[in-house]
VOPAGU-2260 file (C-alpha; in pm, 1 decimal, decimal comma):
REM VOPAGU-2260
SITE   aa  ch    i         X         Y         Z
SITE  MET   A    0      -4,4     -11,3      -1,3
SITE  ASN   A    1     145,4     303,2    -149,1
SITE  SER   A    2     -70,0     562,7      59,7
SITE  ARG   A    3    -112,9     646,6     453,7
SITE  MET   A    4    -443,2     807,3     327,4
SITE  LEU   A    5    -544,7     507,0     194,8
SITE  ALA   A    6    -469,4     252,5     444,9
SITE  LEU   A    7    -759,8      33,0     638,7
SITE  THR   A    8    -914,3     210,4     892,1
SITE  ARG   A    9   -1112,9      13,2    1106,0
SITE  SER   A   10   -1396,2     234,7    1078,3
SITE  GLY   A   11   -1757,4     120,1    1087,9
SITE  SER   A   12   -1888,0     305,4     744,6
SITE  LEU   A   13   -1554,7      99,8     569,7
SITE  ARG   A   14   -1662,3    -238,0     752,8
SITE  LYS   A   15   -2067,7    -108,0     569,9
SITE  ILE   A   16   -1877,1    -113,5     226,8
SITE  VAL   A   17   -1629,0    -404,4     252,6
SITE  GLN   A   18   -1957,7    -618,1     365,7
SITE  PHE   A   19   -2166,5    -437,0      85,2
SITE  ALA   A   20   -1909,2    -541,4    -152,5
SITE  MET   A   21   -1860,3    -952,5     -12,2
SITE  ILE   A   22   -2249,7    -947,0     -55,4
SITE  ALA   A   23   -2295,9    -846,7    -376,6
SITE  ALA   A   24   -2029,0   -1080,7    -470,8
SITE  ALA   A   25   -2151,0   -1364,5    -305,1
SITE  CYS   A   26   -2571,1   -1292,3    -494,0
SITE  ALA   A   27   -2373,9   -1279,4    -815,3
SITE  PHE   A   28   -2164,5   -1573,5    -740,0
SITE  GLY   A   29   -2419,9   -1791,1    -549,2
SITE  ALA   A   30   -2675,9   -1743,1    -850,9
SITE  SER   A   31   -2371,5   -1863,5   -1119,8
SITE  ALA   A   32   -2348,6   -2163,7    -842,3
SITE  LEU   A   33   -2734,2   -2243,3    -873,3
SITE  ARG   A   34   -2750,0   -2233,8   -1240,4
SITE  ALA   A   35   -2463,6   -2470,9   -1304,4
SITE  GLN   A   36   -2614,4   -2666,2   -1057,3
SITE  SER   A   37   -2909,3   -2702,8   -1287,7
SITE  ALA   A   38   -2754,9   -2728,8   -1623,5
SITE  ALA   A   39   -2472,5   -2984,6   -1538,1
SITE  PRO   A   40   -2560,9   -3212,4   -1201,1
SITE  GLY   A   41   -2192,5   -3210,9   -1012,5
SITE  SER   A   42   -2064,3   -2933,7   -1233,1
SITE  VAL   A   43   -2059,4   -2752,1    -895,0
SITE  ALA   A   44   -1850,9   -2978,4    -661,1
SITE  ALA   A   45   -1582,1   -2980,8    -944,0
SITE  GLY   A   46   -1608,3   -2597,2    -945,4
SITE  LYS   A   47   -1305,0   -2363,3    -796,1
SITE  ILE   A   48   -1307,2   -2170,9    -483,3
SITE  GLY   A   49   -1125,5   -1842,4    -456,4
SITE  VAL   A   50    -954,1   -1604,2    -252,9
SITE  ILE   A   51    -948,3   -1238,7    -285,9
SITE  ASN   A   52    -769,9    -918,2     -52,9
SITE  VAL   A   53   -1009,4    -717,7    -176,3
SITE  ARG   A   54    -855,2    -425,4      76,5
SITE  GLN   A   55    -549,0    -479,3    -114,1
SITE  ALA   A   56    -693,3    -501,6    -384,5
SITE  ILE   A   57    -845,4    -162,3    -409,5
SITE  ALA   A   58    -541,5       6,2    -257,8
SITE  SER   A   59    -318,4    -158,5    -547,5
SITE  THR   A   60    -554,6     -20,7    -837,9
SITE  ALA   A   61    -395,5     261,1    -996,2
SITE  GLU   A   62    -672,7     465,7    -961,5
SITE  GLY   A   63    -648,4     372,5    -540,1
SITE  LYS   A   64    -303,4     511,2    -569,2
SITE  GLN   A   65    -386,8     785,9    -746,8
SITE  ALA   A   66    -733,0     921,0    -506,6
SITE  GLY   A   67    -484,9     762,9    -179,1
SITE  ALA   A   68    -184,5    1057,1    -288,9
SITE  GLU   A   69    -474,4    1293,3    -352,6
SITE  LEU   A   70    -614,8    1220,5       8,9
SITE  GLN   A   71    -252,6    1244,5     165,9
SITE  SER   A   72    -230,9    1596,8      -8,4
SITE  GLN   A   73    -573,4    1709,2      95,0
SITE  PHE   A   74    -522,5    1643,4     435,5
SITE  ALA   A   75    -207,4    1738,3     472,5
SITE  PRO   A   76    -221,6    2095,7     604,9
SITE  ARG   A   77    -467,5    1969,6     900,4
SITE  GLN   A   78    -233,0    1718,5     956,1
SITE  ASN   A   79       9,4    1985,8    1029,3
SITE  GLU   A   80    -196,1    2181,4    1229,2
SITE  LEU   A   81    -270,3    1926,1    1471,2
SITE  GLU   A   82      60,1    1839,1    1515,3
SITE  GLY   A   83     141,4    2208,3    1569,7
SITE  LEU   A   84    -120,7    2217,2    1818,7
SITE  ASN   A   85      56,4    1876,4    2009,5
SITE  LYS   A   86     385,1    2072,2    2018,7
SITE  GLN   A   87     235,8    2324,9    2173,3
SITE  ILE   A   88      72,9    2161,3    2466,7
SITE  ASN   A   89     380,2    1976,4    2492,0
SITE  ASP   A   90     637,8    2275,9    2487,1
SITE  LEU   A   91     363,9    2405,9    2804,3
SITE  ARG   A   92     404,3    2052,9    3027,1
SITE  GLN   A   93     770,1    2165,0    2993,5
SITE  ARG   A   94     749,8    2493,2    3126,8
SITE  ILE   A   95     528,8    2321,5    3417,0
SITE  ASP   A   96     726,5    2056,2    3487,4
SITE  SER   A   97    1030,4    2306,6    3481,6
SITE  GLY   A   98     860,4    2587,7    3683,8
SITE  THR   A   99     737,7    2398,6    3990,3
SITE  GLY   A  100     861,6    2560,3    4260,9
SITE  LYS   A  101    1034,9    2841,2    4037,2
SITE  LEU   A  102     708,0    2981,8    3956,9
SITE  SER   A  103     415,8    3163,8    4112,3
SITE  PRO   A  104     124,6    2951,1    4193,0
SITE  GLU   A  105     -68,7    3168,8    3983,2
SITE  GLU   A  106     164,1    3168,8    3681,5
SITE  LEU   A  107     174,7    2771,2    3742,0
SITE  ALA   A  108    -240,9    2728,2    3684,8
SITE  ARG   A  109    -235,3    3018,2    3433,0
SITE  LEU   A  110     -25,4    2751,5    3227,0
SITE  GLN   A  111    -233,4    2424,0    3339,5
SITE  ARG   A  112    -567,3    2659,1    3256,9
SITE  GLU   A  113    -406,2    2702,6    2888,8
SITE  GLY   A  114    -279,3    2333,6    2848,6
SITE  GLU   A  115    -649,6    2224,9    2944,9
SITE  VAL   A  116    -812,2    2461,4    2720,8
SITE  LYS   A  117    -563,4    2329,2    2425,2
SITE  ALA   A  118    -609,1    2012,4    2497,1
SITE  ARG   A  119    -979,9    2010,6    2441,1
SITE  GLN   A  120    -866,6    2170,5    2103,1
SITE  ILE   A  121    -701,8    1985,8    1930,5
SITE  GLN   A  122    -916,6    1644,7    2057,7
SITE  ARG   A  123   -1222,0    1837,0    1851,4
SITE  LYS   A  124    -991,7    1894,4    1593,6
SITE  GLN   A  125    -858,9    1542,3    1559,7
SITE  ASP   A  126   -1206,4    1407,4    1616,3
SITE  GLU   A  127   -1354,5    1676,1    1318,2
SITE  TYR   A  128    -994,4    1521,7    1103,8
SITE  GLN   A  129   -1034,3    1142,0    1158,7
SITE  GLU   A  130   -1413,4    1190,7    1053,7
SITE  ASP   A  131   -1318,2    1380,8     721,0
SITE  VAL   A  132   -1055,9    1122,9     650,3
SITE  ASN   A  133   -1266,6     852,9     719,1
SITE  ALA   A  134   -1557,7     954,9     506,1
SITE  ALA   A  135   -1304,9    1036,0     220,7
SITE  GLN   A  136   -1179,7     730,4     256,2
SITE  ALA   A  137   -1496,0     570,3     238,4
SITE  GLU   A  138   -1647,1     704,7     -85,0
SITE  VAL   A  139   -1275,6     610,4    -274,4
SITE  PHE   A  140   -1306,2     260,4    -110,0
SITE  ASP   A  141   -1718,2     287,5    -218,7
SITE  ARG   A  142   -1626,5     411,1    -570,2
SITE  ILE   A  143   -1358,8     153,0    -648,5
SITE  GLY   A  144   -1511,7    -154,7    -519,7
SITE  ARG   A  145   -1820,6     -87,6    -654,3
SITE  LYS   A  146   -1642,4    -113,5    -977,9
SITE  MET   A  147   -1390,3    -414,2    -859,7
SITE  ILE   A  148   -1743,4    -615,7    -801,9
SITE  ASP   A  149   -1852,3    -606,8   -1170,1
SITE  VAL   A  150   -1457,2    -721,2   -1271,7
SITE  LEU   A  151   -1436,4    -955,7    -996,1
SITE  ASP   A  152   -1779,2   -1128,9   -1065,6
SITE  ARG   A  153   -1650,9   -1138,8   -1452,4
SITE  TYR   A  154   -1376,5   -1287,7   -1376,7
SITE  ALA   A  155   -1521,0   -1559,0   -1147,5
SITE  ARG   A  156   -1769,6   -1683,7   -1415,2
SITE  GLU   A  157   -1525,6   -1690,8   -1678,2
SITE  ASN   A  158   -1272,1   -1897,1   -1507,9
SITE  GLY   A  159   -1510,3   -2173,4   -1318,2
SITE  PHE   A  160   -1556,1   -1999,8    -974,8
SITE  VAL   A  161   -1785,3   -2096,5    -755,9
SITE  VAL   A  162   -1693,7   -1939,3    -485,7
SITE  MET   A  163   -1480,9   -1631,6    -388,8
SITE  LEU   A  164   -1384,1   -1543,5     -34,0
SITE  ASP   A  165   -1264,6   -1243,4     103,1
SITE  ASN   A  166    -924,3   -1279,4     352,8
SITE  SER   A  167    -917,9    -921,0     433,5
SITE  ALA   A  168   -1268,3    -927,9     588,0
SITE  GLN   A  169   -1285,6    -973,0     996,6
SITE  ASN   A  170   -1577,7   -1186,8     967,2
SITE  THR   A  171   -1439,2   -1423,4     682,6
SITE  PRO   A  172   -1336,6   -1766,7     913,3
SITE  ILE   A  173   -1045,9   -1813,8     678,1
SITE  LEU   A  174    -730,6   -1952,9     881,3
SITE  PHE   A  175    -532,7   -2138,8     536,4
SITE  ALA   A  176    -542,5   -2031,6     186,5
SITE  SER   A  177    -323,5   -2159,8     -69,0
SITE  THR   A  178    -132,1   -1903,9    -258,0
SITE  ASN   A  179    -196,9   -2050,8    -596,2
SITE  ILE   A  180    -601,3   -1955,2    -541,2
SITE  ASP   A  181    -515,0   -1632,7    -440,7
SITE  VAL   A  182    -635,9   -1401,8    -739,3
SITE  THR   A  183    -615,6   -1043,3    -592,5
SITE  GLN   A  184    -335,8    -932,5    -842,3
SITE  ASP   A  185    -555,3   -1092,5   -1108,8
SITE  ILE   A  186    -801,7    -874,2   -1037,6
SITE  VAL   A  187    -586,9    -569,8    -943,3
SITE  ARG   A  188    -489,0    -621,1   -1322,0
SITE  LEU   A  189    -786,7    -655,4   -1500,6
SITE  TYR   A  190    -923,4    -319,7   -1304,4
SITE  ASP   A  191    -675,0    -121,4   -1403,9
SITE  GLN   A  192    -763,0    -214,2   -1742,4
SITE  ALA   A  193   -1067,2    -211,1   -1791,2
SITE  TYR   A  194   -1065,5     119,4   -1599,0
SITE  PRO   A  195    -727,0     325,7   -1655,6
SITE  VAL   A  196    -635,5     566,8   -1520,1
SITE  LYS   A  197    -422,4     898,5   -1719,3
SITE  ALA   A  198    -109,3    1023,4   -1575,6
SITE  GLY   A  199    -201,8    1376,3   -1358,9
SITE  ALA   A  200    -560,6    1354,7   -1412,5
SITE  PRO   A  201    -722,4    1367,1   -1069,5
SITE  ALA   A  202    -933,3    1123,4    -951,2
SITE  ALA   A  203   -1264,2    1117,0    -945,4
SITE  THR   A  204   -1428,8    1252,7    -596,2
SITE  THR   A  205   -1793,3    1120,1    -686,1
SITE  PRO   A  206   -1948,8     837,6    -922,1
SITE  ALA   A  207   -1915,5     916,8   -1286,2
SITE  LYS   A  208   -2228,5     933,2   -1508,0
SITE  PRO   A  209   -2274,1     660,5   -1765,3
SITE  ALA   A  210   -2122,5     811,7   -2066,8
SITE  ALA   A  211   -2387,8     817,8   -2360,4
SITE  GLN   A  212   -2151,8     645,1   -2640,0
SITE  LYS   A  213   -2108,2     325,1   -2631,9
SITE  PRO   A  214   -1864,4     177,5   -2345,8
SITE  ALA   A  215   -1542,5       0,2   -2459,9
SITE  ALA   A  216   -1535,4    -349,6   -2456,7
SITE  GLN   A  217   -1407,1    -500,9   -2176,9
SITE  PRO   A  218   -1047,9    -712,3   -2221,1
SITE  PRO   A  219   -1021,2   -1088,6   -2159,3
SITE  ALA   A  220   -1027,7   -1236,7   -1798,2
SITE  ALA   A  221    -653,6   -1357,4   -1746,2
SITE  LYS   A  222    -627,3   -1717,3   -1661,1
SITE  PRO   A  223    -634,9   -1811,9   -1270,9
SITE  PRO   A  224    -294,7   -1917,1   -1176,5
SITE  GLN   A  225    -284,6   -2310,1   -1185,0
SITE  GLN   A  226    -438,0   -2510,8    -853,2
């Protein structure tokens, strides 16, 4: 993962996005499995199981890396402000510690009150900063995740997968998964082919409206690694 701003948080909004993505995938793959079962008895049992790290995949796409760099730049001034306030509080603490027995009780009380005010201020700003970061990250993961589900669904159907598990989801009970069935890098590559990012082009902050022209043909899905 190349950007701190796209580091995956444990925020409720992000968990909901991942859960939504996997529910959508499960519905799609479940329908495919039912169709295969009705068409050819025993074919589902022979179907393949795949594993993908959805969080890593989203952050590893060219679009995800670009969005991460933009978020880093967007929130850098507020991060610097928080660091400055934190330094002021540390300076006050040092003045209080070094002034014990030297400063008057009135001056010590004034410094303590000033420190308490700044502590409340930095706490409020930190909470607001974290909420805004979480919301911005959620928008990015939602936007990329919705498109990635389409890529993942097509890849699974074309390559005979009947189940695809997300080993980055906390509620997915995966104790072991062979690297031979991990399709994360395949999906990242196919996503970048389907949704290329132009150099220097800013990442969209809202879902783009469908174009009126005929969409470009999707590239053929790569074959999965041999089991």
